[in-house]
N, C-alpha and C positions, 0 to 999 in steps of 0.2 A: 393540483400541487404545482408549486413553482420552485425551481432551483434557486439557491441563494444568489448565484451570479446573475440571475435574471431580475433580481429585485432592485428597486431604487427608493428614493425618499418617499414616493407616493405610497409604497407598501409600508414603510415605517410609519407613516402618518395613519394609515388604516389600522395597523396593529395598536398604535398608541390610543386611538379613539376607542377601540373595543376594550383595551386594557383599562382605560379610564372608567368605563361603565361597569366592568366586572369588579374592579378594586373598590368602587364606591358602593357596592352591594354588601350590606352588613352580614349577609348569610354566607359570604365567601371568605375563606381564610387566606388564600393566596392564589397566585397565577403561575401556571407552567406553560411555556411556549416551546414547542418542538420545532427544530429549524435545521436546515442544511448547514454543513460545517464551513464551506469555503469563505463565505462573507458574513458569517455569524457575528464576528466582532464588530462589523459596521452596524448591524442591527442593535446589538447590545449597547453600543455607544449612543446610537440615536435615541433609544428608549431611556437611557440614563439622563439625557438632556430634555427629552420631550415630556417625561412624567414628573411634573413638579409636585412637591409636598407628598412624596410617596408614603403610603400608610401601611403597606403590606409587602411581603416578598414577591418579587417578579423573577421567576427562574427561567432561563433559557437553557435548553439541553439538546442533545444531539446523539447521533450514532455514527461513528466512523465506519463501522462494518454492519451490514444489514442483519436484521433479526434472525434470518434463516441460517446464518453461519454460526458454527460452534464458538468462534472467537468474537462474536458480537459483543459490543460494549453497551448495547441498548438497555439490557435488563438492569444492571447496576446503576446506570445513569438515571433511569426513570425512578427507581426505588429511592435513590438519594435525593432526587429532585422533589419527590413527594414529601419527604421529611423536611427539606429546606423550605418548601412552600408553606408549611404550617408552623415554621419556626418564628422567632421574634426578630429575624433579620429583615428589616424593611429596606431592601436594596434591590437594584437591578443587578443580577448576577448570573454567571454561567456556572452550571454544575456538571462536572464530568470527571472522568478517570484521573486520578493523581499519578498513576504509573501504568505500565502495561499489564499489571496484575489486577485482579478483582478484589482489592482490599478495601479501598475507600475512595471517595471523590473529594475534590476541592470545590468550595463555593468561592468563585472568583469575581472580583469587581468588574462590572461591565465595560468600564473605560480603560482598563489596564490589562486586557488579555490580547493575545495574538496567536494565530494558528502557526505553529512552528514545525509541523511535520505533515506530510501529505497523506499519511495512512495510519500512523500509530494511534493507539487508543487514547493515549495521553497527549494528543496533538496540541491542545491549548495550554499555554503557559502564561503565568502572570509576569509582567515586565515592570520593574521599578516599583513594586508594591508587594503586598502580602495577601494571602487568601483570608476571607472572612472566617472560614471554618473548615475543618475536616468533617465530611459528612459520611457516616457509615449507614448501613441499612437500618440500624436500630438506635442510633444516637448521633448527636452533633457535638463536636469539640471546638469551641470558639478559639480563634487564634488572633483576631484583630478587632478593633473597634468598628462599630456599625451604627446606623440609624435604627432605632427600635420601632417595632410595630406601634401604631397609634390610631386614634379615632378621627384623624383629619380627613379632609376631602382632597383626592387627587385631581389635579388639573392637567389636561393634555395640552401642552404648549408646543405645538408641532410646526410652527412657522419654519419655512426652509427656502433658501435661495439656491436654485439648481445651477446657476451659472458660476460654478466653482470647479477647480481642478487640482489634482495631486500630481506633481511633476517630480520625477526622480532625476537628480543630477548625476551625470557621468562624465568621465574625462573627455575633453574635446567637444563637448556639447555646444551646438550653435545657439546663441541667445535669440536668434531670429524666431525661434519657436514662440517666443513671447508675443510676437506680432499677431500670430493667429488668435490668441486669447484676447488681445486688445481689439482686433477687428470684429470678433464675434461678441463683443460687449460682455465679457466675463467680469464678474464683480470681485472675485477673490481667487488666490492661488496659494497652495501649500507647496513649498519646495522641500523635498526630502533631500537634505544636504549631506555632505560628507562630515564625518567626525563631529567636531564641536560646532559645526554649522557653516560650512564653506561651500563656495561655488567658484568657478574660474574668475579671476580678478585681473587687475591691470597687467600682471606679468604673463598672463596666459595669452596664447595666440588668438583666442576668441573670448574676450572678457565679457562678463555679464553686467558689469557696473552700469554702463550707459543705458542699456535697455531696461534694467530694473528701475533706474531713476525715471525714465520716460513713462513707463506704464503706471508707476505709482503716482506720478504727477497728473496722470489722466484719471486717477481715482481708483485704480485696481488695488485691492488690499493684498499684500504679500506676506505670508507667514513662513517661518522656518522651523523644521524639525531635523532630527538626525537619522541617517540610514542605519546607524548601529542599533543593535537590539537593546542594549542597556546604556545607561548614562543620560546626559542632558547636553543641550547645546549651550555654548558659551562663546559669544563673538569677541570677547575682550582679550582672549589669550594670545591670538596671533594677529598680525597686521591685516591679513586677508579678511578675517572676521570683522575687524573694525571698519574696513572699507565697505563691506557689505551692509553693516549696521547703519552706516551713514546714508544709505539709499532709502532707508525707512522700513526695512524688513522688521516684522514683529517676531522675535525669537520666542518660541513656545516651551522653554525649559525642558522638561522630560516627557512632554506629551507625545504619545504614539502618533505616527503619521496618519493612520486610519481614523483615530479619534479626532485629530486636528481637522481633518477633512470634514468630518461630520459636524464638529462644533462650529467651524467657520460657516458652513451652510446655515446652521441654526441661528448663529449670531446675526449674520447678514439678512436672514429672513425677518428679523425684527426691524422694521423700517425706522422706528424711533431711535434705534441704536446705530443703524447703518448710515445715518446722515453725517456722522462725525467720526473721523478716524481715531480721535482720542478716546471716545467711548468704545469703539470697536476694540481697540487695544486693551482697554480696561476689562472688557467682557471676555476677551480671549485669554487673558491672564487671571481671570477670576476662577476660583476652584469650585465649580458648580457641583460636580459629581465624582470627586476623587480623581479627576484626570491629571492633576498635578501633584507631585510629591516633592516637597522641599527638603526632605531628609533621606536622601538615597544612601543605601549601604554601599561602602566601597569594597 
């Protein structure tokens, strides 16, 4: 057994390879993967990109509280997962408690979930999207569109570039941190920026503008997401954002930072894409697995 915080892309690749074999077995209706909670959303994002032409449900589920506790969420989560796994929803999804009560679970899109509580049974919430369904112990209530079960063949496309990083921007942060990633030959960075997509600029005591230009001129891909839970980046609203955009940052709309990290590694892992920044940008902004939502509710 391995804790989710001990996992990395090698583990995601192993899971994808096993999943490919299982899902292409005509005798199997769907797949349930039990997983630790802390970094579960990284794995669900990875499988959402790795498993191309998905033909059956792939359900990731968890337990916030161990099965020997009276308050355990394991029983309902597993029961609902079993029903989701034989459903018509051919998606990578998390299935878990919708609230602290044992009423029903949500089937949540794998690229749009985030762990928002350290211990509650309904720790995982959907961000900037909707659940595929409410899943009860004995029925499923569909809430949103989904890819349907089919007879196609799943392909595990699990190429991944590990020289990537996720950097959280904070007040007064020294841009010299970027020198480390340049010296260590990193290929891509995701900046988790403030609000609409900002970092310290020309009016800051430690501006990031010069360093960002330098590392991108050396070929490092830099993407931007927001630190806020909901909403999207938009560099056109304020001058700071426009200055940062001119450096070459790829702004990733409403993509979650964790999902962006995984997707960047997957995109850069494809050497035929990674040769050209224009193609990289196109792929990062292509909606492969529901990771982007152009119609956010206000």
